[in-house]
N, C-alpha and C positions, 0 to 999 in steps of 0.2 A: 510447465508448458508456457511458452510465451505467446502473446497476442500476435496475430498476423494481420490480415486485412481489417479485422475488427478495430484495430488501432485508429483507423481513419474515421470511424464513426463513433468512437467511444465518448467523446465530449458531448455529442448531441443527445446522449442518453443519460447524462449526469446533470444534477442540479448545481449551478454555480454557488448557491447559498451554502451547500455542504462544505465546500472548500473555505468559504469565508468563516463559517463556524469553527472549522478546524484550525484555521490560522489564529483566530481569537483564542482558542484553547491553548495553542502552543505558546503564544505570547504571554498568556496569563501564568504559565508554569515555568518558563525558561528564559534566561537572558543569554544571548549568544550572538556571535558575529560570523563564525565559519561553520557551515552546515553541509553534511554529506547525506544525500537522500538515496536510498536503495529502493528499487521498484518505483521510479518517479513517474512512470506512465507517460502521459502526454505533456507533462511539465506544469500542470495547473498550480500546484503548490510551490514548486521551484520558482516559477515566474512571480508569484505573489511575494515570496521571500526576497527575490532579487530587487523588486521594486522598493523594498525597505532597506536597500543598500547592504544586504547580507551577501557574503561570498558563498556561492552555491555550487556544489558539486552534485550533479544530478545523473543518476545511473539507472540502467534498466537492462534486462536480458533481451528485450525485443528490439530489433533494428527498426521496425516500423514505428514503435512508440517513440524511440529516440529521434527519428526523422520528423515526426509530428511535433515533438517538443522543440526541435531545432527551428522549424518554420515558425512556430508560435513565439519563440523567444525573439526572433528577428522582427516579427510584426510588433511585438511589445517593446522593442528597442531596449532589451535588457541582455546582460551577459550571463550565460549558464555554461559551466564546464561540464559538457556531456560526454559520457563514456559508457560503452557496453560492459556490464559487470554482472557476474554470477554472485549473488549475495552469499552463497555457501562457500565461496572461495575468492576472497579478495583481501588486500591490505593496502593501506594508504601511507604515503611518505611523510605526511605531516598530520599530527593529531588535530581533531576538530572539537568544537564546543557542543555540537549536537549531531546525532544521527537520527534520521527519520525513516520509517518504513510504514507507509500509510495505506488506507483503502484496501485492507485485507490482502496486501501483497504477500505477506508472510504465509498466508494460507495456501499459496502455490508451492510452498516447501512442504512436502507431504510426509517425509520421514522424520521422526523425532531426533535421530542422530544428526540429520542435516539442519534441523532447527537449532540444535546446540552449536553446530559449526557457525551458523549465522551470528548467534549471540557472542561466541568467542571472537569472531572477526570484529564485531562492533565494539566489544570491550577493549580490544587492542587499538582501536581507531580513535578512542576518546581520550581527551585530556582528563586529568584528575578533577573531580567534581563536575564533570560534563554529563550531559543527559542523552538518553536514548528514549525516543517516543515511538511506539508502534501500536498497531491494533490488529485484532483478529475477530472473526465471527465467533459469537458465543455458541456453546452447545445447544442452548435454548433456540437460537436462531436456526441452527441446522435441523433440529428435531421438530420444531413446532411452527416455523415460518416458511422455510425454504422447501421442505419435502413436499413435492407435488405442486410447487408454485408454477403458475403459467400466466404469461402476459403477452398481449399482442396489440399492435397498432397498424392500421391500414390507412395511410394518407395518400394524397395525390402524388407525392414525390417519392415515397418509400413505404415499404412493408417491413415490419419488425416483429419477430417472434422470439420469445425467451421462455424456456422451460427448464425446471430444475427438479432433480430427483436425488434422494438420499441413496448412497451406494455402499455405506458401511459406517462404522463408528466415527462420527465427526466428519464424514466425507460426503460431498455432494458433487454431482456432475451437471454442469450448465450446458445447454444446447442453444446457441444463438444463430438465428437466421435473419439476414437483412437483405432485402431486395431494393437496390437503388434504381428507381424508375426513370430518373433523369440520365444517369451515367450508364444505365443498363449493366450494372455490376451486381454480383451476389456474394454475400458472406455466409458461410455455413461452417461454424466452428464449435468444437467441444472443449470445455475447460473443466478440470477437476480441482477442487479445493479440499483441503484437510485442516480441521481444527482440533484442538485438544482442550481440556478443562483449564480453567484459570490456574488451579493449583499445579497442574503439570507444567505450564509455562513458567510459573514462579520457580519451580524446582530446577528447570533447565537454566533459568537466569542465574540462580545461585551457584550452580555448578560452573557456569561461565565466569563467576567472580562478582556478580552484582549482589548487593545487599539492600540497598534503598529502593524499594519497589512499591509503587502506588498503582491502584487499579481504579478505573472509572468505566462507566457505561454510557455510551451515546452522549458524551460531553458533560455528564452529570455524575453524581455519586454512584458507586458500584451497585449493581442490581443483578442478581442471578438470572432474571428474566429480561435483561437488556439485550439488545441485538448485536452491539459492537462493543467489545472489551478493549479499552485503551489503557496501555501500560506507560507509566512515566517512571523511568528508571535512572538512577544516578550512580555514576562510578565514583567510589570513595577511595579505593586503593591507589597507591602510586604506580 
C-alpha cells in the first residue's frame, strides 16, 4: 500500500538526525557514484546524496511521495531523476553502483515471493562488485515494541495519533490520524507491514544470486534484539 495524504506530513514526524546517521553508515560501507533508490519516500536520503554530487535515481510507488520529493529537490537546488516504480517489477537500462531501499520500505512488500522478486530485480540492476543496502523491522521490534504501541500529540496547529497492532506472524497494522488545524485537513490511513526473520531474508538473497551478506542492527553490530536490521549486500557474480 502506498502513502496518500500522509506523504505531505511524513517529514514532520521524522527526525532529520536519523537520515544523517544513515548517510554516514552508507558512506562508511560503500564507494559509489550512481545510485538507484527504491521506496525513496519524500526524498530525504536522495537529496543528501545528490548534494554529494551522486547521480541519483529516486523511485517510489506513491505519486504523493514523489511530488513531495520533487518540490523538496527544487527547494534544495539539486537534481533527482524521479520516477514511479513498483519495486517488485522494474528493470533499469544502465547498471548502478548502489541500490538502496531504506526506512522499512521493503516491509510493505508482504509476500515472500514478492520480496524475492525485489531481490532479483536489484541483482540485475547492479554492476559487478556493487552493493545493495536495505533495512527491515526485526521480529523483536514487531513482537515486543510495536504490538500495542500508541502515541499522540495535540498541538495548537495539529493533532496526531498513531496506533499499531500485531495482526499475524511478523505483521503489523498502523493506523495514523492527523488533523491539520490550520489547513482544516484530516488524514486517516491504515498501513500494513510484514517482516521476516533475518535468516529468511538471507535465504531469499542467496536464491536471487547474492552471497556476500552482512547484517547490522540500528547502525551497530547485529543484535537479535535490535529494532532495525540493516543488510549490506554485495554482488560478486558477473
